[in-house]
NUTIBA-370947 format. One record per residue (C-alpha): x, y, z. Coordinates in steps of 0.5 Angstrom, whole numbers, padded with zeros to 4 digits, always signed. Example, Ala and Ser with C-alpha at 12.3 -4.5 7.8 and 13.67 -1.06 7.14 Angstrom:
# residues 2
+0025-0009+0016 +0027-0002+0014 
# end
This chain:
# residues 108
+0182+0170+0236 +0188+0170+0241 +0193+0167+0237 +0191+0170+0230 +0194+0177+0228 +0190+0182+0223 +0196+0184+0219 +0196+0190+0214 +0201+0193+0208 +0205+0197+0214 +0206+0191+0218 +0206+0185+0213 +0214+0185+0212 +0216+0185+0219 +0211+0180+0222 +0211+0175+0215 +0217+0176+0211 +0222+0177+0217 +0219+0172+0221 +0224+0167+0224 +0218+0162+0225 +0213+0160+0219 +0207+0164+0218 +0200+0162+0215 +0196+0167+0212 +0188+0167+0211 +0187+0173+0206 +0179+0174+0207 +0175+0179+0207 +0168+0180+0211 +0163+0179+0206 +0166+0172+0204 +0162+0166+0206 +0167+0161+0205 +0172+0165+0209 +0167+0165+0215 +0167+0158+0214 +0175+0158+0214 +0176+0163+0220 +0174+0158+0226 +0179+0153+0222 +0185+0158+0222 +0184+0160+0229 +0184+0153+0232 +0191+0152+0227 +0194+0158+0231 +0191+0155+0238 +0194+0149+0237 +0201+0151+0233 +0202+0157+0238 +0210+0158+0240 +0212+0154+0233 +0207+0157+0228 +0205+0165+0227 +0198+0165+0224 +0195+0171+0221 +0189+0174+0217 +0190+0179+0212 +0183+0183+0210 +0184+0184+0202 +0179+0190+0202 +0183+0194+0207 +0190+0191+0204 +0189+0191+0196 +0196+0192+0194 +0198+0186+0198 +0193+0182+0195 +0196+0184+0188 +0202+0183+0190 +0201+0176+0192 +0196+0174+0186 +0190+0173+0190 +0184+0173+0185 +0180+0168+0190 +0178+0168+0197 +0179+0165+0202 +0186+0164+0199 +0192+0161+0205 +0199+0162+0204 +0205+0159+0208 +0211+0162+0209 +0217+0161+0211 +0224+0164+0211 +0220+0170+0207 +0218+0166+0202 +0211+0163+0200 +0212+0155+0201 +0205+0153+0200 +0198+0156+0198 +0191+0154+0199 +0185+0157+0195 +0178+0156+0198 +0176+0152+0204 +0181+0147+0206 +0180+0141+0211 +0183+0143+0217 +0188+0136+0217 +0190+0139+0210 +0193+0145+0213 +0196+0142+0219 +0199+0137+0214 +0203+0143+0211 +0205+0146+0217 +0208+0139+0220 +0211+0139+0214 +0214+0146+0214 +0216+0145+0221 +0220+0139+0220 
# end
């Protein structure tokens, strides 16, 4: 998980909203089974896109106001930010290629 950063409410703005790179955020919780299925996919995407995309996780139990601000009602929810704005949103378990296509699109 070297390329996946755990974010909190205190560093979200600096790490995501002010980032000069696109940022993929995995909103998750430790008790969520589907989140555990998505975790390895997110880690692979982080490793394979290192240097061009930031990848992070937000534990919604510990950061409830972030989850509320971004209307995360089901997890896992994966959001792709560019220039501080949400440009793509996925709810539920997603295949790796679908997430990679979204990354490729935002990078082009």
